[in-house]
N, C-alpha and C positions, 0 to 999 in steps of 0.2 A: 182695631179698636171698634169699628162697627158691630162686630159680631158679639161683643162683650156687653153692649147695653142691655141685651136680653137677660144677661146674667145678673145684671144689677137691678133689674126690674122684677124678676121672677122671685117667688118665695124661696128662702134659703133652703127650707126642708124638701122642696120639689126639685132640686138640683142632683143630677146623677154625679158619680164620683169624678168623672172627667171635667164636668162644668164646675164642680166645687173646687178643683185644683186650679182650674183657670180663673176662677173668681178671687182665690187667695193670692195668685200671682198679680193680678190687676190691683188688689187692695194694697200690695207690697210696693208697687210701682207708682201708684197714684193715690197718696195719703188723702187728698181732698175728696176722692171718690169712696175711699174706705170710710171716711166720717160720714158722708152723705149716705152710703148703705147702712151704717149703723143707726142713723136717725130714721131711716125708713123702716127698718125692721123693730125699732123700740115699740111704737104703738101696737103692733101686731103681737109682740111678746106679752105686753100688758093685757090685751084683750083675751088671749089665749090662757093666761094664767087665771083669769076670772072665771073661766068655765068649769 
């Protein structure tokens, strides 16, 4: 689980394919982390859409 914390902190579009697969697995196993990650990414999406 320790190596997955960086997957959760890193910008989703900066993940490589292997990291993205691992992140999806973590989200399936730990629903509370999936929700936290969604909330973390939401402001980023809002600001990127304003550009």
